[in-house]
N, C-alpha and C positions, 0 to 999 in steps of 0.2 A: 503495499500501500505506499504510494506516493503522496506524501501531507504536504500541506504548504510549509511546514517548518523542515521538511526533508528537500525540498526544493531550495530554500534559504540555505541551508547547509551544503548543498550540492554547489552552490555558487560560491560559498566560503572555502570549499575544499581547492579551489583553482589559485586562491592567493596564497602568495608566499608565506605570509603568518594567518592562518585561518581564524581570524577573530573579527568580532563585531567592534565597531568602533567605540560601542558604550556597552557598559555591562555592569556587574555588581563589583567592580574593582576596586573599591574603597575598603581598606581594611578595618576591622572591627575593634584594633589596638594597635595602635603606633607607639604608645608610650611604654616604656619599661622594656625597650628591645635593644639589642646590642647596637643597631645601626642609629640609633640616638644616643648612644652613651659615649661621651667625650670625658667622663672622668678619669681620676687619676690611678683609680684602683679598680678598673672594670667592672664597677657595681651598678648594672643597667638600671634595676628595680629602682634604687634610691636616687640616681643621677636624675631620671626624668620619671616621677612618680605620677600616679594619675591628678592627683592634686594641682600638677601643671599644665595638664593636658588642655583644660579650656582656656589657657591664658598664655601658652608658650607654641610658639610657631615650630612646627616640625622641620626637620633638614632633609629626610630621606623619603617622604610621603605622607598621606593624609590618613584620618580615620573619622568614622562617622556611624550614625544609627540609621539602618536601612537603607545604605546610600548606594550611589552609583558614581561612576567618572568616565571619562574617554579613556582610552588605553595607555595614554602616557599619564594619565592624571592630572592633566593642565586644569581642568575644570571639574568640581565636585559638587554634588547634590546630595544634601540628607535632610533628616527631619530633627527639628529640635523642640521639648516639650516642657511645659511647667505646670505641676498641681497647684500651684499657689503657696506651697509650704517649703519645698527645699530651697538649700543655700545657693545651687547653681542648676542652670537649665540642664536637663537630660538632652544632651547632644550626642553621648558615647555610651557604650555598656561599662558598668563599673565591675570592677574583680579586683580581688586581693594579689598583692605582689608575691613572690617566692619566699619573702622572709614573713611575710604577715599570714598566710594560710598554714594550718597546723598540717597541711599534706602539701605544702607548694602553691605555686598559683593557681588560682580558681575564679573563674567569671561568676557573678552572684546577681544573675537575672534569669528573667523568662523571655526567650523570644524562639521565635520557630521558622524555619524555611520552609514555607508551605508549596510553594510552586516556581517552577523555572523552566525555560527553553534552552537549548544550548546558544541559541541566536539571542537569548534574553527578550523576544518579542512579546513575552508574558512573563511576568515576575511577581510573586507575592511574599510577604514578610509579615509577620503578626510579632508585635510586642505588646506585653503584658505591663501597665504603668501603674503601679500604686498610687492611691488618692490620698494616704497619709503621707507624712514626711518620709523620701527615701532613706533606710535605715543601714546609711552609711558606717556611722559610728559603731551601730551595734553588731554589725558584721565583723568589723574588725576587730572590737574589744573581744566579743565571744570567741572568735578564732584564734585570738593571741592567748587565750585562757586554755585552750584544749591540747591535750596530748596528741602523739602521732597514735595511741591508740584507742582514740576517740574519733567518732564519726564528722566528717564536715559539718559546719553550721551553715545552713543554707538559707535563701531568703525566705523560702516557705517555712522555715522554723521562728522566723522573725514575728509573725502573727500579721503582717500586713495584707496578706491575702484571705485571711481566715472567713472575713464576712463578705466576701466579693467586692471587696472597697478598691476597685481599681478599674482600670480604662483597657479595653482592646484596642490597640492602635493597629489597624490594618493597612499596610502600604502596598498599593498595586501599580505596577508598571505595565504600559502596552504600549506598544513602538507604532506609529503609522509606516515608518520608514527609520533605516538605520541613524538617521541623524534627526527624528521627529519623534519625540517620547512624550506620552500623557502619562499623568501622575494621579491617581486618586488615593486620598488619605481618608481614612473611615475610622471616627473615634466614637466607641460603644461604652456608654456608662453601665457597668456590670452591676454596680450596686442598687440597693434598693430606695437610694437616697439621692436626690439631685446633687449635680457636682461641677465645680469650674475647671476647666482646663484652658492653657494657652499653647497654642501651637505655632512654631515657627519654622516653615519650610526653608531651608538655608542653601545659598547659592555661593561658592567661594572658588577662588584659585590658589592652588599649591604655590606655596611661596619658595619659588626659585631665585628670584631676584634679590633675596638679601644675601644669598651665598655665590651668587655668579653675576659679576659686573656687568658681562656681557651679555646678559638676560635681560632683554626690555619688558620693563613691569606691565602686566597688562591691566584692565579695567573695566568694571562693571559700572555702567551710567545708567541713570532713570530715563525712560522714554515718556512714559505715561503714569498713570494712577494705577495701571494693572499690568505693566511690563517693563523689564529693564534688557540692557543689551550688555551682554558680555564679550568683548574684544580680546583675542590673543594671538600673538605675533604667527604662532606655527596652526593652531587650532581654527583661526578664523573668528567669524562671529556667531554667538548663539544668542536665542532671546528666550527669556524665561517669561511667560504669561502665566498670570494667576487671578483668581476670582477677586473681587473688591477684598481688600483687608480692613482690620480696625487700625492698622499701623503699617508702616514699612521703614525698617532701619537701614542704614548703610554703615560699614567700618572698613578696617584693613586687618588682614590676616597676618598682623604683627604681633610680635612678642610684648607681653606687657611686663617691662624690664623692672620697674617698681615692685612687683611681686616677686618676679624670678630671682633677681640679683640685687635688689634694692637701690637699683640705679634709677633716676628720673625719668619719665617718659616725654619725649619732645611733643606728643600729641595724646589727646584722649581716644583716638581711634585705635584701639588694639583689638587683638582677637576677641578676647572677653567682655567687649562692650556691651554686646547683646544681654548679657547676665546682669552686668549693673543696671543696665535701662529696664528690662523687663521686671526684674525682682525689686530693685530698690528706685526706679525711676529717676537715675543719675543719667546726665548727659543726653535725656532723650529729645530735647528739643535739636540737639547739635546733630545727632544720629538721623532724624528725621529729615533735616534740611540738607545733609550732606549729598550732592549731587553724583558722587562716582567713588567708587573704592574697591577693595578687592573681596570684599564679604557682605552679602546682601540678603535679608529676609522681609517677607511680608509677615504679619503678625496678627493671628486670629484668635479672638478669645470668645469662648463658647461656655454657655450654662447648659450642660445636657440633664435632662430628666432620666429617671432610672428606666433602663432598657433602652433607651433612645440612642439614636446614633446621627452624628455630624459628620457631613461629608464634605471635602475641599478639594477642587481640582486645579492642577497646574499642568503646563505643557513648556517642555524645552526644545526648541526647534533652532536649525538654522535657516529658517525660512521668514520672512515678515508676513504676517496675517494681521488683515484689517477685524476680523472676528475669529481669534484662535479657537473659540468654544462655540461653533456653529451649532444649529440645531442638528440633534441625533450624534453628537460627537461623542456621547457615551457607549454608542454602539462599539465602538473599538475595543472596549473592555469585554463586551460579549464575544466578539469575533475572536478576539485572541486567546479567549479563554476556552473556545470551542474547538480552535487549532491546537492548543496544548493537549486537550482531550485527545484529539485525533491522532495526534502525535504519539502520546504515550499507549493509546487502544493498538496502535501500529507496533510500537516497540514491545510492549509488555503481552505474555501469551492472553488471548481472550478468555480461556477457560480457567484463569486464576482467579479464585475467589476475591470479592472485592476487599475484605481485610489484607490479605496479603498482597493485592495490588497496591494497597494504600500505602504499605509499609516499603514499597519498591519505588513508587514515585515520591515520597517524601525523602527517601535516601537519596535518590537521584537529583531531586530538587535541590537539597543539602549540599551535595558536592557541586552542583553549578553555581549554587550561591557562593561558593569557598573560592572561586577565581580572583585573585586579588594582584593588583599593580606591585611589584617588588623591584625596590630601586636600593642597590647598594654597590658602590664602588668603591672597594677595600683601600686601594692605594691613595685615593682621596680622603676617605676618611681615617687614614693613619695619619695623614700630612697636612691636614687644615682644621679650623675650628668651625665651631658651632654658634659663634658669636656670644655664649655665654662664658665657656672656658678656654683659656689659651691654649694654642697647640702643646701636646704633650709627647716630647720626644720619646718618653718611656713605652709610649705604645707601639713603637716600630720594632719592640722585642717582646710585647705581650700578644694579647687574642689575635688570631687571624693573620699576624704579621708575615707569615710565609705564605698567603694567599693573595699577593697583590695584582695578580694577572686576573681577579675574579671581579668583572665588571657586569651586575646584572641591573637590567631595566626592561623587564619582561612581565606580561601576565602569567601566572603561574597558580596551578591548583594548590590550595594550602591545607595541610591536614585539618585546621580549625581555626577560622580568620579571629578568634580573640585569644586562645590559648596557646597556639601554634601560628602565629601570622608570620611565618617565614618557612620555605619548603624544606623537606628532609628527603635525603637522596632516597632511602628504602620506602618511606611513606608515599612519596609521589609515584613509586614502581606501583605498588598496589591501590592508589587513586586511579590510575589508568584502566584499570580493568572495568570497573563499571562506569566510567566514562567512555569507554569504547562501545558501550551498550547503547549510548545515545548520539555520541560524537567522535567516532574512530578517528577522523582526521586531527582533532584537537589532541586526543589522546596520544597518537603517535607524535605530533608536534612536541608534545611534553616529554615524552622519553627521549627523543632527538633533542632538545633542548638542553638537558642537562648534560649530554656529551658534548656540547660544543666547546670550542676553544676557548670561550670566556668563562666557563664554568668547570670544566675539567682540567686537573691541575697537568702541567708539562709531563709530568712523570707518569699520568695516567690516572692518578687517584680522582674520584668524585667527592665534590663537597658535601658533607654529612648534613649540616645545618649551620646556623650562623653563630651559635654558642661556641662552637668549636667546628670548623670546617674541617679540620684535620682527624676527628672522631672516624672510627670505622662502623659502617653499617651493612649489614648482610648484602652480598651481591644477588640481588634480584632483579637487576634491570632485563638481563637476558630472558629470563622466565617471564616477567612481565611483557616483553616485547612478543614473545611468542603468544601468550595468552590474546594480546591483543591482535596481533594479525590473524589469529584464527577465529578470534569473535567475528571480524569483518569479513572474512572468508568464507565462513558458515552463514552470515546474512547475505552477502552479495554474490557468493559463488566466485569470487576473484580475490586471490591474494595478491597483496601489495609487495611483490618480491623487491621493489626500489627500496622501499622501506626497510625491508629485513637487509639488504646489502648495505645500507646507509649505516644502520645502528650496528651492523655487525663488525665493520670496520673499526668502529670506537670502542666496541666492546674488546676486540682483541688488545688495544692497549691498556683497557682497566685491567683485563684476565692478566696481563704480563705484569702490572704494578702488582696484583695480588701474588702472582708467583715468587716475584724479586723482593717482595718487602714482607710476606707473612709467612713465608716458609723457610724460616732463619738457618734450619738444619738440611734443609735439601733432601727431606724424607716424604713429601707429600703430606705431611701432617701440619696442619694451620694454625696459627694464633688467630688476632683479631680484635683482642680486647673484648668490651661488653657486647659489641656486635648488636645492639639495639635493645638487648634485653636488662638493660639498666640493674636492678638487684637480684638477678635469678643466681650467681654464683656465691661461693662461700666467702671471697672476698671480692673487693674491687677488681675485675678480670682486666680492665684498664690500666693497673697500677703496675709500675715497674718493681719486679720481683728482685729481692735481695740476692747477691753472691751470684751460684750458678744455677739457680733455679729458675725453670723455663716451664711455661704452662702451654700444652699442646691440646687444644680444644675442639671436642668432639662436634660441636656445630661449626666452628671454623672450617672443619676438613669437609664435613659433610655438607655444608652450603658450597665448597669447591667443587665438589662432586657433582653437586646440581648445576652448577655454572659449567663446567666442563661439558656436561650432558646436553644441556640447553642450547649450548654454542655447537655441538654436533648435529643436533636436531636442526637448527638454524641453517648450519652448512650444507646439509642434506637438502632440504626444502630448496635452497638456492640453487644447488647443483642440479637440480632436475631440469631447471632452467639454462643455467650457465656451469658448464663441466669445470671451470676454473677453479671452482669452490669445493671441489670434489676431496683436494688434498688436506683442506684444513679440517674437513669434516673427519678425514682420518687422523689428523693431528690431535684433535679433541677427543675422539675415541679412545685413542691410546693414552692420553694424560686422565681420563675418567678411570681408566683401569688401573693406573697406577695409583690413586687417590683411592679406589676402593679396596685395592690390597693394602695400603696403609691403613686404612680404617679398621679393617677386619682384622689383620694379621699383626699388626704393630703394637698391641697393647691396649686400644681403647674399647674393645670389648672385654667384658667381665662375664667370663663362662659361670662362674656361681650364680651371679644376681641376672644374667641373661638381658644386659642393659649396656648402653656404650655410655662412656664417663668421660669426662675431662681429665686429663694425666698430668701430674705435678712431676716433672723430671727434676732430680736434685743428683748432682754429680757425686757419685760415690755411693748412691742408695738406688734400691729397687724403685721404678716408676711408681708413684702414689696414686689411685683412682680416688677423685673426687666423688663417693658415691651417694650422688644425689639423685633422686629420680625427676628428672625435669624434661622440658622439653628440649634441652641440649641434646639429650640423647636419642628424641625422637626426630630431631632433623634429617636423621640417617634415612627416613622414609623418603624424603622429598624428591631425591634423586631417582627417578624412574622412566623409562622410555620404552617404546614397542616399536621394533623395525620389522616392517612387512617384507616378506622375501620379494614380492612382485618389485617393490621398490628398489631392494638392495641388488636385484638383476640388472636394474637399469643403471646403476652406479660400479661398473665393472671392476675399477681399479680400487675402490673403498671395500669392495666385497673380496677381492683378491687380498688386500693387505690384512684385513681384519681376520681372515681365513688362517694367513701364515702366522699372524700376530696368537691366534687361539692355539693353533697346533704346537707352535714353540713353547708357549707358557704351560700348557696341558704336559706335554712330554718332558718338561722340566720340573714337573710338581709345582708350578705356580699358581696362586689365585685367578680364577677367572670368574667374573660377575655376571655370565647371562645365562639364560634358561630358554630352552624351545620347547615351542607347544608341539604335541603331537601332532604328526603330519607335516611338520618343519615351515608352514606358512607365514609363523611369527616367531621372534626373537625378542626377549625381554632383557633390558638391561637394567638393574639398579644397584646400590650400594648394599642392599642386603639380601642374603640367599633365603629361600623359601623358610628354612628352619627357623632363622633368626627373625623373619617377618612375622611368623606365627607367633614367637615369644614376645615380641614387643608389642603386638596385638592385645595377648593375653593381659598385658598390663594397662594399655591405652584404653580397652574395652571395660575395665574393672572400675566399679563405680564406688568401691572403697579406694581407689587409686587416681587416675587420671580423669575417668568420665563422670561428668557430673550431668544433671539434668538439662544443660544448658550449652554443653559442647565440651572441649577438652580443656581439661585445667593447664596451666603452665608450670605447677610444680603438684607432684602426687600426694592425695590427701594422707598418704601412708605417714608423712612426716609430720602430720599433726600430733600423732601419739609418738611418734620415733623420731625426733630432731636427730639431723646429722651434725656429729660434732667432729671437730680436727684440730690439732694442736701443731702449728708451723713457725718454727724458729721461736718457740716460748709464747706464742699468741695464739690464743682461744679462738676458733671461728665456729659458728653454729648457723645452721639453715631449719626454718621450721615452717611448715605449711601456714601460709597467711592469705586466706582467701578474699580480703577486702583492700581497704586501702593500705598503703604502705606504711609499715610501722619503722622502717629505717630509712637514713637518708642519704642512700646512694643516689648520684645525680639529681640531687634536688628534694629526692622523696615523693615526686607527684604521680609517679607511677610504680606499679607493682609485679613483679613476674613470678612471686611465689605462691602462686594459687588461684588467681582469677583467670577467666577465659577471655582469650585475646582473638577478635576476629581474623585478621589477616593470618595467624598462625594456623586456626582451625582450616581457612579456607585453601591453605595449600596442603595440609594433612588429608582433607575429603578429597583434594582433587587427585593427590597422590593415591589415595586407598580406592578411588574410582578407577586410577589407570591399572592398578594391579588387579582389580576385578574386571577389567576388559581383557586381562591374559588368562587370568586364571579359571573364570566363570565359575561353575558349580565344581570344579575340580579342587577348591580350596573352600572350605566352611569353616565359620568360627563360631564360637559362642558369643552373642552380643545381647545384651550386656553379659560379662562372665557371671556364672551361677544361675541363669535363668533357663537353661536349657534349651535355649533358642538357637538354632544353627542358621546362618545367615552366610550367604555369599558376599564377596568385597564390595560389589555395588550396592547390596542391601544396605550394608554397613555404611556405606557412604551416604545414602539415603537417610538412614537413622541419625546420623551424626547431623546432617543438615536440616532436618526436621527439629530437632534439639536446638540449634542454634536459631530458627525463625521463632521459636518458642519465646526467645528474650523479649521479642516486640510484640508476638500476637497476645489477643486477649484469652485469659482462662476461664474456666466457667463462672467465675466471679466476676466477670468483665475487667479483671487487674492485668496490666502487663508486667510481668516479672522486672523489666528495666528500669520501671517506675518505683521500684521499692517503696520505701517509707513514705514516699510523696503520692502515692496510687489516690490517696482519697482526694486531691486536687483533680487529678486527671480522670475521675468518676463523674466529676461536675458536668452539667449540661452545656454544652460548648466547647469544653475541653476532652471529650472522649476520643477524640479522633488526632490528639496533637502526641506527636512522637518524637524522641530524643535518639540521638544515634551518639552513645557515650564511647569513650575511648578503650574501656574494657568492663569487665563484669564479675561481680561477685561469683566466687568459685562455687558458691553452695545456694543462694538465692537468687542469681541471675541479675541482681538490681546491678544500675548503671554506676560505674567510676570514673573518675580521671576528668579529662575534658568532656564537655555535655554535648558538644557539637561536631564529634570527630566523624563525620560523614567522609572524611579523608579515606579512611580504610575500612569503616565499619559500614559505609555502602555497599561493602562486598555482599552485604547480606540481600541485596536485589539481584545480583547475579546467581546466588544461591538459590533463590526462589526462582529465576527463571530456568534453572538447569532442572530442578526438580518437577519443574511445569512444562518441561518441554513435551515435543511429541509422544515420547514415552512416558511422560512424568506423571499422568493420572494413576497408572497402575503403582509406580513406584512409590507415590504417597501415601497412596491407601494401603499398601504392603508396610510401608514404614510405620504409618500410625497404629496400627494392628500391633505391630511389633514392641510398642512401646513398653518398658518393664512396667511391671504391676502396681507399683506405687507411685506411677507418674499417672495418677488416675484424673488429673486436672486438665487433661489435654482436651482441647475443643475439638469437636468434630468438625469438618467443613466439608462442604460438595467437592466432589471429585474433580481433579485438575485434568 
């Protein structure tokens, strides 16, 4: 089905950069980021705190509430609100910095990404604004007084929403065309009493002129009582049209030096002038009379009766209109909503039940809302000032000092635009999978972007994230590229070989970096540090070990086995069209064999425990297994591929080489990692032989160990009663099952890999088990769950795990979503029952959401899991999987067949 949105995407796919000029590219938090940190001690949170955000001009980007910008963020639009009680306007989301929250940084707001299209021709954002004074101080004080062992104190705990004493602020964008955008702001009083609210939709320019003398200052000028003109040297002219307001104010997007640094201001026209004018009545006349500036807002004052809604319309366009709101203009919102419905009806399976489809659509909308303009030139950041603090020579030897080549200025998919308003290498790889469901061109562009020479280090390392670009994330880019390639090929029937070739060439450079830098002994056993898994280790795995100690990591080695196998698969796919790539397929095949041998034969496998462990090597002593049952050992399942003999027959040189290699190794009693199906039509390649696969699955599918009602835990529940303790160099270390928020302070302590369920790891586990199932079929049956007596093939196991993950977001028999946890009461109220949050990770026992609350970055993978389960064979698969739910999970909801 070719919808209007698909037609627009087709046009965008021909562009060098497949982007709409306007989109939700505004960050939800710019303060407290490394980019804005010019401190002497690299203390980003305290250098630019939330309390400065309303009065201090940013250096590297802008943030706002429910906002949009052009793709270079020259011109921005967002909303500001005032409930008549707050000391500042509500123009950005509030949250705690890393030192304020008892589990690190944490947003303290209620907001939802309801709908979005890849071209952003239709977008909806819901914000819930208290009518009582916003509890800024209460949230801070209560959080400071809580220990790491206590839950986080959330805004719903403060009581301001108990009696529905709040406004629903629904912001809808509908484009007439790429440069003509209608805005609808609906404010509904959810309380039983009438209430007042002030709305100030705001248009402003990103302040580049303060830091770049060559930058010509843009300006917004008044045209008449219901429009202004915004003129920019590169963007051109845009016009903001608005309904007749109660007031209109103009100021400059300039820092209030008096507040920030104690210096006198030369003018009252500073960034925070609207706060003083609307709340205190200061400088009102001057702001009303100012004819031009760089920040402008019409002001609407509403008295809203109980349950009533006030609607405000605006229009941002590059065209001049005599009547911008002509009769029937509101039809644009209806038609764009219908186009959005048509698009998702075409993308999602028609037979998917409505509740699951709602989960998918909100997940995909969330990841589309998470696109952000990201600007960071490290060399310039190191050597210049922000105008508040003098240039600090010490920065040249501090954070990110060896990443001077990195010059980012792009639209990038963020993990979470408040908690993680910066890209992360492995997050981005996962994000591209759900993105490929709706916009494969953009997904491919994102994967290629991070490989470009202004991102990738000259030696081949990929940037991890801005807090430390040199940290090491799991090398999942090749895996993600294949996933994206196959998603598009399955949908269109045509694979983008040119994309595979481009990314393959860059991945070779990165693969070589891993080989040269993370295999110090040259024995195909890899390190890598924390590898994105924060506190999963007995100790900080990124720390430098004393003396001659060395940590060889089961997950580092397994990730590299997966990397080699993915590269082989990619080379084979390309070689079917271009035989020049056949040699590289052989190269990566042989490398995979050597890594598989190292993992299985050089001491990482513990025959007694039947599990893979990190190994601590100490000169003069036997290697020490760190006997922790965690996903570190389960990553060995990730590297799995099936080669069809008919494909092998077409790659003669590859076939000849691996046949020789196999004969040589078997003749000499060396490890060989493949298995052939009876009949010889397929070859299975994996890091784990069949016997070890079964043994790993016995732990993975045991509800007393890894298997929870909501997916696979990051650490076995076995360690709840059996903590692992070890003494190294006189220091005692301990790991215990910790299913909720982190109780340790590793990596800031805001995420936890010692028991919760993480969506990305579960997604790879399921994908791998499904691949094993394709090969073994009914020839391999396992008990699932262990002790239940249910014997399933591995395809059925994958379906069972998928259903458990979807249950996180699905309503149970009491209409509660497990992810809502203790906040379910709020989401059972009328009007809130369809609102879904996509958390960073989930409690290992209860399924309640933890960490970042809008991490559709990788938690949107649930949309792909639903899609797979509801594919053409998904009806029978889901019905069977639901029937196989373990006896005590009788709260599963019965859905219509898919």
